[in-house]
C-alpha positions as CSV (number, residue, x, y, z in Angstrom):
1,M,18.6,5.3,11.5
2,K,19.8,3.4,8.1
3,A,16.9,4.9,6.1
4,N,18.4,8.5,6.4
5,I,21.7,7.4,4.7
6,P,21.8,8.4,1.1
7,F,20.0,5.9,-1.0
8,I,23.0,5.7,-3.5
9,Q,25.5,5.0,-0.7
10,Q,23.3,2.2,0.7
11,M,23.1,0.7,-2.6
12,Q,26.7,-0.3,-2.4
13,N,26.0,-2.8,0.4
14,Y,23.6,-4.8,-1.6
15,R,23.7,-7.2,-4.3
16,I,21.3,-7.1,-7.5
17,Q,20.2,-10.5,-8.7
18,A,20.8,-10.1,-12.4
19,Q,19.0,-13.1,-13.7
20,P,15.5,-14.6,-12.5
21,D,15.7,-17.9,-10.6
22,P,15.0,-21.1,-12.7
23,F,11.3,-21.7,-13.0
24,R,9.7,-23.3,-9.8
25,P,6.0,-23.3,-9.0
26,V,5.4,-20.6,-6.6
27,E,2.6,-22.8,-5.0
28,E,5.4,-25.0,-3.7
29,Y,6.7,-22.5,-1.4
30,F,4.0,-19.8,-1.2
31,Q,0.4,-20.0,-0.8
32,C,-2.3,-17.2,-0.2
33,Q,-5.6,-18.2,0.7
34,V,-8.3,-15.6,1.2
35,S,-12.0,-16.7,1.2
36,N,-14.4,-15.6,-1.5
37,M,-11.6,-13.7,-3.1
38,G,-10.3,-15.9,-5.9
39,S,-7.6,-13.4,-7.2
40,V,-5.4,-13.8,-10.2
41,M,-1.7,-14.1,-8.9
42,L,1.3,-12.0,-10.5
43,P,4.2,-13.3,-8.5
44,M,7.6,-11.5,-8.4
45,L,10.4,-13.4,-7.1
46,N,13.8,-11.5,-5.8
47,G,13.0,-8.8,-8.4
48,W,11.7,-11.0,-11.2
49,Y,8.3,-12.0,-12.6
50,V,7.7,-15.8,-12.1
51,H,6.4,-17.6,-15.2
52,E,6.8,-20.7,-17.1
53,G,6.6,-20.2,-21.0
54,E,4.7,-17.1,-21.8
55,S,5.9,-13.9,-19.8
56,L,2.7,-12.0,-20.8
57,T,-0.7,-13.5,-20.5
58,R,-3.2,-12.3,-23.1
59,Y,-6.9,-12.8,-21.8
60,P,-10.0,-13.1,-24.4
61,N,-11.4,-9.9,-23.3
62,G,-8.0,-8.1,-24.1
63,V,-6.7,-7.8,-20.8
64,I,-2.9,-8.1,-20.8
65,A,-1.0,-9.0,-17.6
66,G,2.6,-10.1,-16.9
67,S,6.3,-9.0,-17.1
68,L,6.9,-5.3,-17.7
69,K,10.2,-6.2,-19.6
70,A,8.4,-8.5,-21.8
71,A,5.6,-5.8,-22.3
72,I,8.4,-3.5,-23.4
73,E,9.5,-5.7,-26.0
74,Q,6.1,-7.1,-27.3
75,C,3.6,-4.1,-26.9
76,P,5.7,-0.9,-26.4
77,D,2.8,1.3,-27.7
78,L,0.5,0.2,-25.0
79,V,3.4,0.5,-22.2
80,G,4.4,4.1,-23.3
81,P,7.9,5.4,-22.4
82,V,9.2,4.5,-19.0
83,Q,10.6,7.7,-17.6
84,N,10.8,9.9,-14.3
85,P,7.5,10.3,-13.0
86,M,8.1,13.1,-10.6
87,N,6.1,16.3,-11.2
88,E,7.4,19.8,-11.8
89,G,11.0,19.2,-12.1
90,V,11.4,17.6,-8.5
91,V,14.5,15.0,-8.7
92,D,14.2,12.0,-6.4
93,E,17.4,9.8,-6.7
94,M,15.6,6.5,-5.6
95,V,13.1,7.3,-8.4
96,A,15.5,8.0,-10.7
97,S,17.6,5.0,-9.9
98,N,14.5,2.9,-10.3
99,T,13.9,4.6,-13.7
100,S,17.2,3.6,-15.1
101,Q,18.1,0.4,-13.5
102,F,15.0,-1.6,-12.8
103,T,15.4,-5.3,-13.4
104,D,11.5,-6.3,-13.9
105,G,7.9,-5.5,-12.9
106,I,4.3,-6.0,-13.5
107,F,2.6,-4.7,-16.4
108,L,-1.4,-4.8,-16.5
109,Y,-3.4,-3.2,-19.1
110,I,-7.3,-3.1,-19.2
111,P,-9.0,-2.1,-22.3
112,D,-11.9,0.3,-22.3
113,E,-15.4,-0.9,-21.1
114,V,-14.0,-4.0,-19.6
115,L,-15.0,-4.7,-16.2
116,V,-12.8,-7.4,-14.4
117,E,-14.5,-9.3,-11.9
118,K,-11.5,-11.2,-10.1
119,P,-8.8,-9.0,-8.3
120,F,-5.3,-9.2,-9.8
121,Q,-2.7,-9.9,-6.9
122,I,1.0,-8.6,-7.3
123,V,2.9,-10.7,-4.6
124,S,6.6,-9.5,-4.2
125,L,8.6,-12.3,-2.5
126,I,12.1,-12.4,-1.3
127,N,13.6,-15.9,-1.1
128,S,17.3,-15.4,-0.8
129,R,19.9,-15.3,2.1
130,E,21.9,-12.8,0.5
131,D,21.6,-9.0,0.9
132,L,19.6,-7.9,-2.2
133,L,18.8,-4.9,-3.8
134,V,15.5,-5.2,-5.5
135,Q,14.0,-2.3,-7.9
136,N,10.9,-3.0,-9.7
137,R,8.7,-1.0,-11.8
138,N,4.8,-1.7,-12.2
139,I,2.8,0.1,-15.1
140,I,-0.9,-0.2,-14.6
141,R,-3.0,1.2,-17.6
142,V,-6.9,1.0,-17.1
143,G,-9.0,1.9,-19.9
144,R,-12.0,4.2,-20.4
145,N,-15.0,3.2,-18.3
146,A,-13.1,0.1,-17.4
147,Q,-13.0,-1.2,-13.8
148,V,-10.5,-3.6,-11.8
149,S,-9.2,-4.5,-8.3
150,L,-5.5,-4.9,-7.7
151,I,-3.9,-6.1,-4.6
152,Q,-0.2,-5.6,-3.8
153,C,1.6,-7.5,-1.1
154,D,5.2,-7.6,-0.1
155,D,6.4,-10.6,2.0
156,S,9.5,-12.6,2.5
157,T,10.2,-16.4,2.7
158,R,13.9,-16.7,3.1
159,Y,15.8,-13.4,3.6
160,G,19.1,-11.8,4.4
161,K,18.9,-7.9,4.4
162,T,16.8,-6.3,1.7
163,L,16.6,-2.7,0.1
164,I,13.4,-2.6,-1.9
165,N,12.8,0.3,-4.2
166,V,9.5,0.1,-6.2
167,V,7.8,2.6,-8.5
168,T,4.1,2.0,-9.4
169,E,2.7,4.0,-12.4
170,I,-1.3,4.1,-12.7
171,Q,-3.1,5.6,-15.7
172,L,-6.9,6.2,-15.4
173,A,-8.7,6.9,-18.7
174,E,-12.1,8.7,-18.5
175,G,-14.6,6.9,-16.3
176,A,-12.1,4.2,-15.1
177,Q,-12.3,2.9,-11.6
178,L,-9.3,1.1,-9.7
179,H,-9.5,-0.3,-6.2
180,Y,-5.9,-0.7,-4.9
181,Y,-4.9,-2.6,-1.8
182,K,-1.3,-2.5,-0.6
183,T,-0.1,-4.8,2.5
184,E,3.4,-4.8,3.8
185,N,4.8,-7.6,6.1
186,K,8.7,-7.7,6.2
187,E,11.3,-8.4,8.4
188,A,13.2,-6.3,10.7
189,E,16.3,-6.1,8.5
190,S,14.2,-4.7,5.5
191,L,14.2,-1.3,4.0
192,L,11.2,-0.9,1.7
193,F,10.4,2.2,-0.4
194,H,7.2,2.4,-2.5
195,H,6.6,5.3,-4.9
196,L,3.1,5.4,-6.4
197,Y,1.9,7.7,-8.9
198,V,-1.5,8.1,-10.2
199,N,-3.0,10.1,-13.0
200,Q,-6.8,10.5,-13.2
201,Q,-8.6,11.8,-16.0
202,A,-12.5,12.9,-16.1
203,H,-15.0,10.8,-13.8
204,T,-12.4,8.5,-12.4
205,L,-12.3,6.8,-9.0
206,F,-9.2,5.6,-7.2
207,H,-9.7,3.7,-4.0
208,S,-6.4,3.1,-2.0
209,H,-5.5,1.1,1.1
210,A,-2.1,0.9,2.6
211,I,-1.8,-1.3,5.6
212,T,1.7,-1.9,7.4
213,F,1.9,-4.8,9.8
214,N,5.7,-5.4,10.0
215,A,9.2,-3.8,8.6
216,G,12.4,-2.5,9.5
217,F,11.6,0.8,7.7
218,V,8.7,1.3,5.3
219,G,8.4,4.6,3.2
220,N,5.3,5.0,1.2
221,D,5.0,7.9,-1.2
222,I,1.8,8.9,-3.0
223,H,1.2,11.2,-5.7
224,I,-2.1,11.7,-7.1
225,N,-3.0,14.1,-9.9
226,L,-6.7,14.7,-10.5
227,N,-6.3,16.3,-14.0
228,E,-9.7,16.5,-15.0
229,P,-13.0,17.6,-13.8
230,F,-15.2,14.9,-11.7
231,A,-12.0,12.7,-10.6
232,E,-12.0,11.3,-7.2
233,A,-9.4,9.8,-4.9
234,N,-10.1,8.2,-1.7
235,L,-6.7,7.1,0.4
236,Y,-7.0,5.1,3.5
237,G,-4.0,3.9,5.5
238,L,-3.1,2.0,8.7
239,Y,0.3,1.2,10.2
240,L,0.8,-0.9,13.4
241,V,4.5,-0.7,14.5
242,D,6.5,-1.6,17.4
243,K,9.8,-2.2,18.8
244,N,12.5,-0.3,16.7
245,Q,10.3,-0.2,13.4
246,R,9.4,2.9,11.5
247,C,7.0,3.7,9.0
248,D,6.9,6.9,6.9
249,N,3.7,8.2,5.0
250,R,4.0,11.0,2.6
251,I,0.9,11.8,0.3
252,T,0.6,14.6,-2.4
253,V,-2.9,15.1,-3.7
254,A,-2.9,17.9,-6.7
255,H,-6.3,19.1,-7.8
256,H,-5.9,20.5,-11.1
257,A,-9.3,20.5,-12.7
258,A,-12.9,21.7,-11.3
259,D,-15.4,19.5,-9.4
260,C,-12.9,17.1,-8.0
261,K,-12.8,15.1,-4.4
262,S,-10.2,13.8,-2.3
263,R,-10.2,12.2,0.9
264,Q,-7.3,11.0,3.1
265,L,-7.9,8.8,6.3
266,Y,-4.6,7.3,7.8
267,K,-4.3,5.8,11.4
268,G,-1.2,4.6,13.3
269,I,-0.7,2.7,16.3
270,M,2.7,3.1,17.8
271,D,4.3,0.8,20.7
272,D,7.8,0.4,22.3
273,E,10.3,2.8,20.5
274,A,8.8,2.8,17.2
275,E,8.3,5.7,15.1
276,A,6.0,7.0,12.4
277,S,5.3,10.1,10.2
278,F,2.3,11.4,8.4
279,L,3.1,14.3,5.7
280,G,-0.3,15.0,3.8
281,H,-0.2,17.5,1.2
282,V,-3.2,18.8,-0.9
283,V,-2.7,21.3,-3.4
284,V,-5.6,23.1,-5.1
285,K,-4.6,24.9,-8.3
286,P,-6.4,28.0,-9.4
287,D,-8.7,26.3,-11.9
288,A,-9.8,23.7,-9.4
289,Q,-13.1,25.6,-8.3
290,R,-15.5,23.3,-6.0
291,T,-13.0,21.2,-5.0
292,V,-13.9,19.0,-1.9
293,A,-10.7,17.8,0.0
294,L,-10.7,16.3,3.4
295,Q,-7.7,15.0,5.2
296,T,-7.4,13.3,8.8
297,N,-4.5,11.5,10.5
298,R,-5.1,9.9,13.9
299,N,-2.5,8.2,16.3
300,I,-2.1,6.7,19.5
301,L,1.1,6.1,21.1
302,L,1.3,3.4,23.6
303,T,4.7,4.3,25.4
304,D,6.2,7.5,26.2
305,K,9.2,6.5,23.7
306,A,7.1,5.8,20.8
307,K,7.1,8.8,18.4
308,I,4.8,10.3,15.6
309,N,5.4,13.5,13.3
310,T,2.2,14.5,11.6
311,K,1.9,17.4,9.4
312,P,-1.2,17.5,7.3
313,F,-1.6,20.7,5.2
314,L,-3.5,22.6,2.6
315,E,-2.3,24.7,-0.3
316,I,-5.2,26.3,-2.0
317,Y,-5.0,28.9,-4.8
318,A,-9.0,28.9,-5.5
319,D,-11.8,30.5,-3.7
320,D,-14.6,28.1,-4.2
321,V,-13.7,25.0,-2.0
322,Q,-14.4,22.7,0.8
323,C,-11.4,21.7,2.5
324,S,-10.4,20.5,5.9
325,H,-7.3,18.8,7.6
326,G,-6.6,17.5,11.1
327,A,-4.3,15.4,13.3
328,T,-4.5,13.9,16.5
329,V,-2.2,12.2,18.8
330,G,-3.0,10.7,22.2
331,Q,-3.4,7.5,24.1
332,L,-6.2,5.2,24.7
333,D,-9.3,6.8,26.4
334,D,-9.3,6.2,30.1
335,E,-13.0,6.7,30.3
336,A,-13.7,4.0,27.7
337,L,-11.0,1.8,29.5
338,F,-13.2,2.6,32.6
339,Y,-16.3,1.6,31.2
340,L,-15.1,-1.7,29.8
341,R,-13.5,-2.7,32.8
342,S,-16.7,-1.8,34.9
343,R,-18.2,-4.6,32.8
344,G,-16.1,-7.1,33.9
345,I,-13.3,-6.9,31.1
346,G,-9.8,-7.3,32.2
347,E,-7.3,-4.4,31.6
348,R,-5.5,-6.1,28.9
349,S,-8.5,-7.2,26.8
350,A,-10.2,-4.0,27.2
351,R,-6.9,-2.2,25.8
352,K,-7.0,-4.5,22.9
353,L,-10.7,-4.0,22.1
354,L,-10.1,-0.2,22.0
355,M,-7.0,-0.6,19.9
356,F,-9.0,-2.8,17.5
357,A,-12.0,-0.6,17.2
358,F,-9.7,2.5,16.5
359,A,-7.9,0.4,13.6
360,N,-10.7,-1.4,12.4
361,E,-12.6,1.9,11.0
362,V,-9.8,1.9,8.2
363,V,-10.2,-1.9,7.4
364,Q,-14.0,-1.6,7.1
365,F,-13.6,0.7,3.9
366,V,-11.8,-2.5,2.1
367,E,-14.7,-3.4,-0.4
368,I,-13.5,-6.9,-1.2
369,Q,-15.3,-9.0,1.6
370,G,-13.0,-11.9,1.9
371,L,-9.9,-9.8,2.1
372,R,-11.8,-7.2,4.6
373,D,-12.4,-10.1,6.9
374,R,-8.8,-11.4,6.4
375,L,-7.2,-8.1,7.0
376,G,-9.4,-7.6,10.3
377,D,-8.2,-10.9,11.5
378,M,-4.6,-10.1,10.9
379,V,-5.0,-6.7,12.7
380,Q,-6.2,-8.6,15.7
381,R,-3.3,-10.9,15.5
382,R,-0.9,-8.0,15.3
383,L,-2.4,-6.3,18.3
384,N,-2.3,-9.5,20.2
385,G,1.5,-9.8,19.5
386,E,0.8,-13.1,17.3
387,L,1.7,-11.4,13.8
388,T,5.2,-11.5,13.1
389,I,7.2,-11.9,10.0
390,C,6.5,-15.7,9.0
391,D,7.7,-18.2,6.6
392,Q,4.8,-17.5,4.1
393,C,2.5,-14.6,3.2
394,L,0.9,-12.8,6.1
395,L,-2.6,-14.3,4.7
396,H,-1.2,-17.9,4.2
397,N,-3.4,-20.7,5.2
398,A,-5.6,-18.3,7.1
399,E,-8.4,-20.8,6.9
400,H,-6.6,-22.8,9.5
401,R,-5.2,-20.0,11.7
402,D,-8.5,-18.2,12.9
403,M,-7.9,-16.5,16.1
404,I,-10.3,-16.2,18.8
405,F,-10.3,-12.6,20.2
406,P,-10.6,-12.4,23.9
407,I,-14.0,-10.5,23.7
408,D,-16.3,-10.2,20.8
409,P,-16.4,-6.4,20.0
410,E,-20.0,-6.9,18.6
411,K,-21.2,-7.7,22.1
412,I,-20.2,-4.6,23.9
413,K,-23.1,-2.3,24.3
């Protein structure tokens, strides 16, 4: 598989767009409509922040959002040094390449005590027939007792082959809360790597969703550091892959301090010859007494050729902890299928109902109602074979594309 070729070697086959495209309103070729969400869009096009005039927006409440390149020049004290975020001397060539060669990215700063009502939405678009290498860096700073929601989407309009290597750094000061949502809907020719690093101080909450609908290859690496007492991280993931797609999820949660909590719930459905992997690693340091860490990975294989490699594991150096981990790999439940069919539901509809119920557990943890409803709709479309890489965002014109599911799950008793 292409994803196994050394990253530096792959780079030679792609072109970096050295300058941003001439400004053109994103709304002319891209729209994202989700009911009752009203997000503030931060668009990226071919690796560059899209703006007319000011590359950084400063809001009356002190919030700053826009181009990372501009933020490094205009407010370097808020950005801080851009460096390799790998922990304990670990070297990753992809992260190192991004650190030294990123073109642009998003900078988002939320001051102390500020509660942001509207979510911010990073939309990373590819609109080029050339084979592009895109390396973006996103830096998110959330101040003391501040709260914000962030949605990050990867999509394409026109595309050749793409190699996308993104690093996102998040710093949560004491008492901060961040709800973070990541959706991926890319073409079969894409290689998408996303590295997420989160550092949490005392009494912080990080709530994360990662949902993969389509891509040639997706690699999601998440590193969470619970650095001070009473920090909490809840990580949810869903991957729906078919044909020859592959999705890898690698998660490391390090409990450095006492009285912290973490939860991981990742679910996947693999069809045709698709492959996926889940590597979940929880490290409980000696000082991290009274840790609570839960880790679950569940998978459904729809064919004999689909594959899943799953390895949730715990590394514990403290003696007062509540930790659990587990993984399941199986097929659709024959008894449940029989139950549904005995009530007059056709086999195909019954299978879709079971798959939707399995996947929808993850979607229900989304706290933005409009986004939760739309993602549920997109999961139904994906399971129905209707959602493929499209010429707009997977959420585009959602109000005009409602799908009628064959059977209403709520009416099955």
